[in-house]
Backbone as XML, in Angstrom:
<?xml version="1.0"?>
<chain id="A" units="angstrom">
  <residue number="1" name="MET">
    <atom name="N" x="0.870" y="-1.207" z="0.022"/>
    <atom name="CA" x="0.006" y="0.249" z="-0.054"/>
    <atom name="C" x="1.000" y="1.058" z="-0.046"/>
  </residue>
  <residue number="2" name="LYS">
    <atom name="N" x="0.900" y="2.029" z="-0.855"/>
    <atom name="CA" x="1.306" y="3.338" z="-1.015"/>
    <atom name="C" x="0.749" y="4.270" z="-0.242"/>
  </residue>
  <residue number="3" name="THR">
    <atom name="N" x="1.621" y="5.165" z="0.756"/>
    <atom name="CA" x="1.149" y="5.811" z="1.823"/>
    <atom name="C" x="1.452" y="7.373" z="1.318"/>
  </residue>
  <residue number="4" name="ASP">
    <atom name="N" x="0.585" y="8.470" z="1.450"/>
    <atom name="CA" x="0.595" y="9.571" z="1.097"/>
    <atom name="C" x="1.638" y="10.219" z="1.718"/>
  </residue>
  <residue number="5" name="ALA">
    <atom name="N" x="2.533" y="10.928" z="1.006"/>
    <atom name="CA" x="3.571" y="11.617" z="2.075"/>
    <atom name="C" x="3.413" y="12.798" z="3.007"/>
  </residue>
  <residue number="6" name="ARG">
    <atom name="N" x="2.051" y="13.033" z="2.792"/>
    <atom name="CA" x="1.724" y="13.913" z="4.082"/>
    <atom name="C" x="1.594" y="13.356" z="5.241"/>
  </residue>
  <residue number="7" name="LEU">
    <atom name="N" x="1.280" y="11.717" z="5.044"/>
    <atom name="CA" x="0.544" y="11.266" z="6.084"/>
    <atom name="C" x="2.042" y="10.565" z="7.014"/>
  </residue>
  <residue number="8" name="LYS">
    <atom name="N" x="3.349" y="10.954" z="6.710"/>
    <atom name="CA" x="4.274" y="10.106" z="7.143"/>
    <atom name="C" x="4.854" y="10.935" z="8.552"/>
  </residue>
  <residue number="9" name="ASN">
    <atom name="N" x="5.514" y="10.317" z="9.175"/>
    <atom name="CA" x="6.065" y="10.749" z="10.308"/>
    <atom name="C" x="5.302" y="11.448" z="11.480"/>
  </residue>
  <residue number="10" name="TRP">
    <atom name="N" x="4.080" y="10.658" z="11.437"/>
    <atom name="CA" x="3.378" y="11.120" z="12.755"/>
    <atom name="C" x="2.141" y="10.251" z="12.816"/>
  </residue>
  <residue number="11" name="ILE">
    <atom name="N" x="1.667" y="9.966" z="14.254"/>
    <atom name="CA" x="0.917" y="9.094" z="14.573"/>
    <atom name="C" x="-0.196" y="9.665" z="15.380"/>
  </residue>
  <residue number="12" name="SER">
    <atom name="N" x="-1.494" y="9.439" z="15.145"/>
    <atom name="CA" x="-2.668" y="10.067" z="16.039"/>
    <atom name="C" x="-3.417" y="8.657" z="16.432"/>
  </residue>
  <residue number="13" name="VAL">
    <atom name="N" x="-3.386" y="8.938" z="17.847"/>
    <atom name="CA" x="-4.277" y="8.133" z="18.463"/>
    <atom name="C" x="-5.333" y="8.871" z="19.317"/>
  </residue>
  <residue number="14" name="ASN">
    <atom name="N" x="-6.587" y="8.232" z="19.623"/>
    <atom name="CA" x="-7.700" y="8.825" z="20.649"/>
    <atom name="C" x="-7.352" y="8.317" z="21.969"/>
  </residue>
  <residue number="15" name="LEU">
    <atom name="N" x="-7.028" y="9.136" z="23.220"/>
    <atom name="CA" x="-6.897" y="8.752" z="24.516"/>
    <atom name="C" x="-7.813" y="8.442" z="24.992"/>
  </residue>
  <residue number="16" name="PRO">
    <atom name="N" x="-8.244" y="7.353" z="25.794"/>
    <atom name="CA" x="-9.309" y="7.148" z="26.646"/>
    <atom name="C" x="-9.708" y="8.265" z="27.743"/>
  </residue>
  <residue number="17" name="GLU">
    <atom name="N" x="-10.850" y="8.643" z="27.906"/>
    <atom name="CA" x="-11.275" y="9.957" z="29.001"/>
    <atom name="C" x="-10.498" y="9.646" z="30.126"/>
  </residue>
  <residue number="18" name="ASN">
    <atom name="N" x="-10.031" y="10.800" z="30.657"/>
    <atom name="CA" x="-9.403" y="10.709" z="31.971"/>
    <atom name="C" x="-7.965" y="10.020" z="31.922"/>
  </residue>
  <residue number="19" name="CYS">
    <atom name="N" x="-7.356" y="10.104" z="30.936"/>
    <atom name="CA" x="-6.018" y="9.385" z="30.523"/>
    <atom name="C" x="-5.028" y="9.928" z="31.528"/>
  </residue>
  <residue number="20" name="PRO">
    <atom name="N" x="-4.593" y="9.315" z="32.875"/>
    <atom name="CA" x="-3.681" y="9.883" z="33.375"/>
    <atom name="C" x="-2.291" y="10.068" z="32.953"/>
  </residue>
  <residue number="21" name="ASN">
    <atom name="N" x="-1.809" y="9.339" z="32.081"/>
    <atom name="CA" x="-0.616" y="9.287" z="31.241"/>
    <atom name="C" x="-0.227" y="8.511" z="30.207"/>
  </residue>
  <residue number="22" name="VAL">
    <atom name="N" x="0.546" y="8.779" z="29.459"/>
    <atom name="CA" x="0.862" y="7.975" z="28.138"/>
    <atom name="C" x="2.413" y="7.749" z="28.104"/>
  </residue>
  <residue number="23" name="CYS">
    <atom name="N" x="2.925" y="6.666" z="27.683"/>
    <atom name="CA" x="3.988" y="6.319" z="27.420"/>
    <atom name="C" x="4.317" y="5.905" z="26.224"/>
  </residue>
  <residue number="24" name="ILE">
    <atom name="N" x="5.409" y="6.289" z="25.537"/>
    <atom name="CA" x="5.884" y="5.847" z="24.032"/>
    <atom name="C" x="6.722" y="5.267" z="24.224"/>
  </residue>
  <residue number="25" name="SER">
    <atom name="N" x="6.944" y="4.202" z="23.669"/>
    <atom name="CA" x="8.239" y="2.962" z="23.876"/>
    <atom name="C" x="8.675" y="2.784" z="22.459"/>
  </residue>
  <residue number="26" name="PHE">
    <atom name="N" x="9.804" y="2.698" z="22.236"/>
    <atom name="CA" x="10.436" y="2.411" z="20.569"/>
    <atom name="C" x="10.834" y="0.870" z="20.702"/>
  </residue>
  <residue number="27" name="GLU">
    <atom name="N" x="10.687" y="0.205" z="21.783"/>
    <atom name="CA" x="10.942" y="-1.342" z="22.052"/>
    <atom name="C" x="9.676" y="-1.939" z="22.601"/>
  </residue>
  <residue number="28" name="ARG">
    <atom name="N" x="9.569" y="-3.219" z="22.503"/>
    <atom name="CA" x="8.421" y="-3.859" z="22.872"/>
    <atom name="C" x="8.844" y="-4.320" z="24.168"/>
  </residue>
  <residue number="29" name="GLU">
    <atom name="N" x="9.963" y="-4.782" z="24.704"/>
    <atom name="CA" x="10.091" y="-4.958" z="25.731"/>
    <atom name="C" x="10.039" y="-3.874" z="26.774"/>
  </residue>
  <residue number="30" name="ILE">
    <atom name="N" x="10.348" y="-2.623" z="26.732"/>
    <atom name="CA" x="9.826" y="-1.375" z="27.627"/>
    <atom name="C" x="8.200" y="-1.606" z="27.728"/>
  </residue>
  <residue number="31" name="ALA">
    <atom name="N" x="7.477" y="-1.481" z="26.742"/>
    <atom name="CA" x="5.991" y="-1.577" z="26.664"/>
    <atom name="C" x="5.688" y="-2.274" z="27.393"/>
  </residue>
  <residue number="32" name="ASP">
    <atom name="N" x="6.051" y="-3.899" z="27.308"/>
    <atom name="CA" x="5.813" y="-4.927" z="28.145"/>
    <atom name="C" x="5.922" y="-4.791" z="29.627"/>
  </residue>
  <residue number="33" name="ILE">
    <atom name="N" x="6.943" y="-3.975" z="29.820"/>
    <atom name="CA" x="7.038" y="-3.623" z="31.163"/>
    <atom name="C" x="6.324" y="-2.672" z="31.717"/>
  </residue>
  <residue number="34" name="GLN">
    <atom name="N" x="6.096" y="-1.511" z="31.224"/>
    <atom name="CA" x="4.870" y="-0.730" z="31.544"/>
    <atom name="C" x="3.583" y="-1.518" z="31.952"/>
  </residue>
  <residue number="35" name="ILE">
    <atom name="N" x="3.187" y="-2.242" z="31.061"/>
    <atom name="CA" x="1.890" y="-3.129" z="31.299"/>
    <atom name="C" x="1.958" y="-4.194" z="32.434"/>
  </residue>
  <residue number="36" name="LYS">
    <atom name="N" x="3.101" y="-5.029" z="32.513"/>
    <atom name="CA" x="3.133" y="-5.772" z="33.713"/>
    <atom name="C" x="3.630" y="-5.271" z="34.887"/>
  </residue>
  <residue number="37" name="GLN">
    <atom name="N" x="4.481" y="-4.407" z="34.853"/>
    <atom name="CA" x="5.200" y="-3.740" z="36.234"/>
    <atom name="C" x="3.955" y="-2.479" z="36.747"/>
  </residue>
  <residue number="38" name="PHE">
    <atom name="N" x="3.613" y="-1.910" z="35.856"/>
    <atom name="CA" x="3.327" y="-0.361" z="36.333"/>
    <atom name="C" x="1.412" y="-0.436" z="35.958"/>
  </residue>
  <residue number="39" name="GLY">
    <atom name="N" x="1.118" y="-1.606" z="35.534"/>
    <atom name="CA" x="-0.294" y="-1.506" z="35.312"/>
    <atom name="C" x="-0.825" y="-0.857" z="34.125"/>
  </residue>
  <residue number="40" name="ALA">
    <atom name="N" x="-0.295" y="-0.375" z="33.273"/>
    <atom name="CA" x="-0.575" y="0.171" z="32.001"/>
    <atom name="C" x="-1.189" y="-0.361" z="31.072"/>
  </residue>
  <residue number="41" name="LYS">
    <atom name="N" x="-2.053" y="-0.275" z="30.004"/>
    <atom name="CA" x="-2.883" y="-1.039" z="29.301"/>
    <atom name="C" x="-2.205" y="-0.414" z="27.919"/>
  </residue>
  <residue number="42" name="PRO">
    <atom name="N" x="-2.088" y="-1.671" z="26.753"/>
    <atom name="CA" x="-1.882" y="-1.302" z="25.362"/>
    <atom name="C" x="-2.965" y="-0.363" z="24.855"/>
  </residue>
  <residue number="43" name="LEU">
    <atom name="N" x="-2.156" y="0.655" z="23.942"/>
    <atom name="CA" x="-3.061" y="1.310" z="23.228"/>
    <atom name="C" x="-2.807" y="1.316" z="21.437"/>
  </residue>
  <residue number="44" name="TYR">
    <atom name="N" x="-1.457" y="1.253" z="21.440"/>
    <atom name="CA" x="-0.985" y="1.313" z="19.898"/>
    <atom name="C" x="0.531" y="0.427" z="19.804"/>
  </residue>
  <residue number="45" name="GLY">
    <atom name="N" x="0.296" y="-0.492" z="18.761"/>
    <atom name="CA" x="1.521" y="-0.958" z="17.998"/>
    <atom name="C" x="1.435" y="-2.536" z="18.864"/>
  </residue>
  <residue number="46" name="PHE">
    <atom name="N" x="0.691" y="-3.025" z="19.308"/>
    <atom name="CA" x="0.467" y="-4.651" z="19.908"/>
    <atom name="C" x="0.283" y="-5.404" z="19.071"/>
  </residue>
  <residue number="47" name="GLY">
    <atom name="N" x="0.106" y="-4.922" z="17.721"/>
    <atom name="CA" x="-0.532" y="-6.131" z="16.509"/>
    <atom name="C" x="0.412" y="-6.737" z="16.069"/>
  </residue>
  <residue number="48" name="ASN">
    <atom name="N" x="1.941" y="-6.670" z="16.462"/>
    <atom name="CA" x="2.812" y="-7.366" z="15.996"/>
    <atom name="C" x="3.347" y="-7.060" z="14.515"/>
  </residue>
  <residue number="49" name="LYS">
    <atom name="N" x="2.874" y="-5.923" z="13.781"/>
    <atom name="CA" x="3.047" y="-5.518" z="12.495"/>
    <atom name="C" x="3.369" y="-4.194" z="12.370"/>
  </residue>
  <residue number="50" name="LYS">
    <atom name="N" x="4.766" y="-4.079" z="12.247"/>
    <atom name="CA" x="4.878" y="-2.351" z="12.123"/>
    <atom name="C" x="4.581" y="-1.809" z="10.977"/>
  </residue>
  <residue number="51" name="GLU">
    <atom name="N" x="3.865" y="-0.319" z="10.733"/>
    <atom name="CA" x="3.555" y="0.248" z="9.648"/>
    <atom name="C" x="4.657" y="0.333" z="8.845"/>
  </residue>
  <residue number="52" name="ASP">
    <atom name="N" x="4.399" y="0.134" z="7.519"/>
    <atom name="CA" x="5.451" y="0.244" z="6.578"/>
    <atom name="C" x="6.307" y="1.559" z="6.402"/>
  </residue>
  <residue number="53" name="TRP">
    <atom name="N" x="5.593" y="2.784" z="6.886"/>
    <atom name="CA" x="5.896" y="3.979" z="6.682"/>
    <atom name="C" x="6.812" y="4.279" z="7.833"/>
  </residue>
  <residue number="54" name="LEU">
    <atom name="N" x="6.756" y="3.635" z="8.996"/>
    <atom name="CA" x="7.066" y="4.087" z="10.203"/>
    <atom name="C" x="8.571" y="3.588" z="10.277"/>
  </residue>
  <residue number="55" name="PRO">
    <atom name="N" x="9.639" y="4.386" z="10.471"/>
    <atom name="CA" x="11.082" y="3.811" z="10.552"/>
    <atom name="C" x="11.287" y="3.018" z="11.431"/>
  </residue>
  <residue number="56" name="ILE">
    <atom name="N" x="10.705" y="3.041" z="12.780"/>
    <atom name="CA" x="10.780" y="2.195" z="13.944"/>
    <atom name="C" x="9.280" y="1.697" z="14.376"/>
  </residue>
  <residue number="57" name="GLU">
    <atom name="N" x="9.312" y="0.530" z="15.028"/>
    <atom name="CA" x="8.459" y="0.093" z="15.990"/>
    <atom name="C" x="7.910" y="1.368" z="17.010"/>
  </residue>
  <residue number="58" name="VAL">
    <atom name="N" x="6.763" y="1.269" z="17.070"/>
    <atom name="CA" x="6.295" y="2.500" z="17.992"/>
    <atom name="C" x="5.196" y="1.635" z="19.141"/>
  </residue>
  <residue number="59" name="PHE">
    <atom name="N" x="5.490" y="1.665" z="20.508"/>
    <atom name="CA" x="4.417" y="1.144" z="21.205"/>
    <atom name="C" x="3.782" y="2.308" z="22.376"/>
  </residue>
  <residue number="60" name="ILE">
    <atom name="N" x="2.349" y="2.548" z="22.448"/>
    <atom name="CA" x="2.244" y="3.180" z="23.371"/>
    <atom name="C" x="0.974" y="2.559" z="24.203"/>
  </residue>
  <residue number="61" name="THR">
    <atom name="N" x="1.333" y="2.913" z="25.551"/>
    <atom name="CA" x="0.467" y="2.290" z="26.495"/>
    <atom name="C" x="-0.098" y="3.466" z="27.399"/>
  </residue>
  <residue number="62" name="TYR">
    <atom name="N" x="-1.032" y="3.243" z="28.283"/>
    <atom name="CA" x="-1.941" y="4.426" z="29.309"/>
    <atom name="C" x="-1.963" y="4.071" z="30.081"/>
  </residue>
  <residue number="63" name="GLY">
    <atom name="N" x="-2.472" y="4.960" z="31.131"/>
    <atom name="CA" x="-2.793" y="4.444" z="32.610"/>
    <atom name="C" x="-1.515" y="3.693" z="33.394"/>
  </residue>
  <residue number="64" name="GLY">
    <atom name="N" x="-2.093" y="3.495" z="34.504"/>
    <atom name="CA" x="-1.049" y="2.684" z="35.348"/>
    <atom name="C" x="-0.124" y="3.654" z="36.213"/>
  </residue>
  <residue number="65" name="TRP">
    <atom name="N" x="0.835" y="3.570" z="36.548"/>
    <atom name="CA" x="1.635" y="4.290" z="37.667"/>
    <atom name="C" x="2.658" y="4.541" z="36.727"/>
  </residue>
  <residue number="66" name="LEU">
    <atom name="N" x="3.158" y="5.826" z="37.025"/>
    <atom name="CA" x="4.651" y="6.214" z="36.264"/>
    <atom name="C" x="5.757" y="5.537" z="36.762"/>
  </residue>
  <residue number="67" name="ALA">
    <atom name="N" x="6.527" y="5.316" z="36.272"/>
    <atom name="CA" x="8.049" y="4.666" z="36.813"/>
    <atom name="C" x="8.785" y="5.873" z="37.389"/>
  </residue>
  <residue number="68" name="PRO">
    <atom name="N" x="9.447" y="5.390" z="38.419"/>
    <atom name="CA" x="10.306" y="6.300" z="39.257"/>
    <atom name="C" x="11.097" y="7.179" z="38.145"/>
  </residue>
  <residue number="69" name="GLY">
    <atom name="N" x="11.074" y="8.554" z="38.221"/>
    <atom name="CA" x="11.981" y="9.400" z="37.537"/>
    <atom name="C" x="11.181" y="9.899" z="35.929"/>
  </residue>
  <residue number="70" name="GLN">
    <atom name="N" x="9.910" y="9.226" z="35.922"/>
    <atom name="CA" x="9.567" y="9.157" z="34.222"/>
    <atom name="C" x="8.430" y="10.460" z="34.526"/>
  </residue>
  <residue number="71" name="ARG">
    <atom name="N" x="8.437" y="11.348" z="35.119"/>
    <atom name="CA" x="7.510" y="12.795" z="34.833"/>
    <atom name="C" x="7.793" y="13.321" z="33.659"/>
  </residue>
  <residue number="72" name="ILE">
    <atom name="N" x="7.009" y="14.214" z="33.125"/>
    <atom name="CA" x="7.349" y="15.051" z="31.782"/>
    <atom name="C" x="8.470" y="15.932" z="32.254"/>
  </residue>
  <residue number="73" name="GLN">
    <atom name="N" x="9.522" y="15.953" z="31.777"/>
    <atom name="CA" x="10.575" y="16.862" z="31.754"/>
    <atom name="C" x="9.874" y="18.143" z="31.050"/>
  </residue>
  <residue number="74" name="GLU">
    <atom name="N" x="9.485" y="18.189" z="30.137"/>
    <atom name="CA" x="9.155" y="19.412" z="29.481"/>
    <atom name="C" x="8.147" y="20.202" z="30.160"/>
  </residue>
  <residue number="75" name="THR">
    <atom name="N" x="7.375" y="19.627" z="30.944"/>
    <atom name="CA" x="6.335" y="20.303" z="31.921"/>
    <atom name="C" x="7.174" y="20.963" z="33.012"/>
  </residue>
  <residue number="76" name="GLN">
    <atom name="N" x="8.121" y="20.436" z="33.659"/>
    <atom name="CA" x="8.773" y="21.141" z="34.463"/>
    <atom name="C" x="9.810" y="22.047" z="34.124"/>
  </residue>
  <residue number="77" name="ALA">
    <atom name="N" x="10.552" y="21.885" z="32.757"/>
    <atom name="CA" x="11.107" y="23.015" z="32.404"/>
    <atom name="C" x="10.214" y="24.535" z="32.104"/>
  </residue>
  <residue number="78" name="ASP">
    <atom name="N" x="8.832" y="24.253" z="31.496"/>
    <atom name="CA" x="8.028" y="24.995" z="31.292"/>
    <atom name="C" x="7.679" y="25.898" z="32.647"/>
  </residue>
  <residue number="79" name="HIS">
    <atom name="N" x="7.645" y="25.308" z="33.603"/>
    <atom name="CA" x="7.153" y="25.923" z="34.858"/>
    <atom name="C" x="8.312" y="26.637" z="35.455"/>
  </residue>
  <residue number="80" name="SER">
    <atom name="N" x="9.692" y="26.265" z="35.037"/>
    <atom name="CA" x="10.593" y="27.137" z="35.620"/>
    <atom name="C" x="11.165" y="28.460" z="34.772"/>
  </residue>
  <residue number="81" name="ARG">
    <atom name="N" x="10.518" y="28.341" z="33.821"/>
    <atom name="CA" x="10.597" y="29.312" z="32.791"/>
    <atom name="C" x="9.542" y="30.513" z="33.304"/>
  </residue>
  <residue number="82" name="THR">
    <atom name="N" x="8.498" y="30.412" z="34.033"/>
    <atom name="CA" x="7.773" y="31.288" z="34.383"/>
    <atom name="C" x="7.878" y="31.871" z="35.517"/>
  </residue>
  <residue number="83" name="ILE">
    <atom name="N" x="8.945" y="30.996" z="36.678"/>
    <atom name="CA" x="9.342" y="31.483" z="37.942"/>
    <atom name="C" x="10.299" y="32.936" z="37.623"/>
  </residue>
</chain>
């Protein structure tokens, strides 16, 4: 299947309501750890087939508990700019 060039380099997924967090992993092993150890749920990429136009595999999980030290650093940086 030929993919329109405008559709390359991004993924759009609908997040469940009240989604507390999202984890984007580029290795299945890391995504599986998010699910097994931190209670996350699979959202994207778990069908065992990489999209042809993606340069790497992408796995998205949501919910569960954030792993220690995994808070969004950009958010922290944004707050420091306003102080």
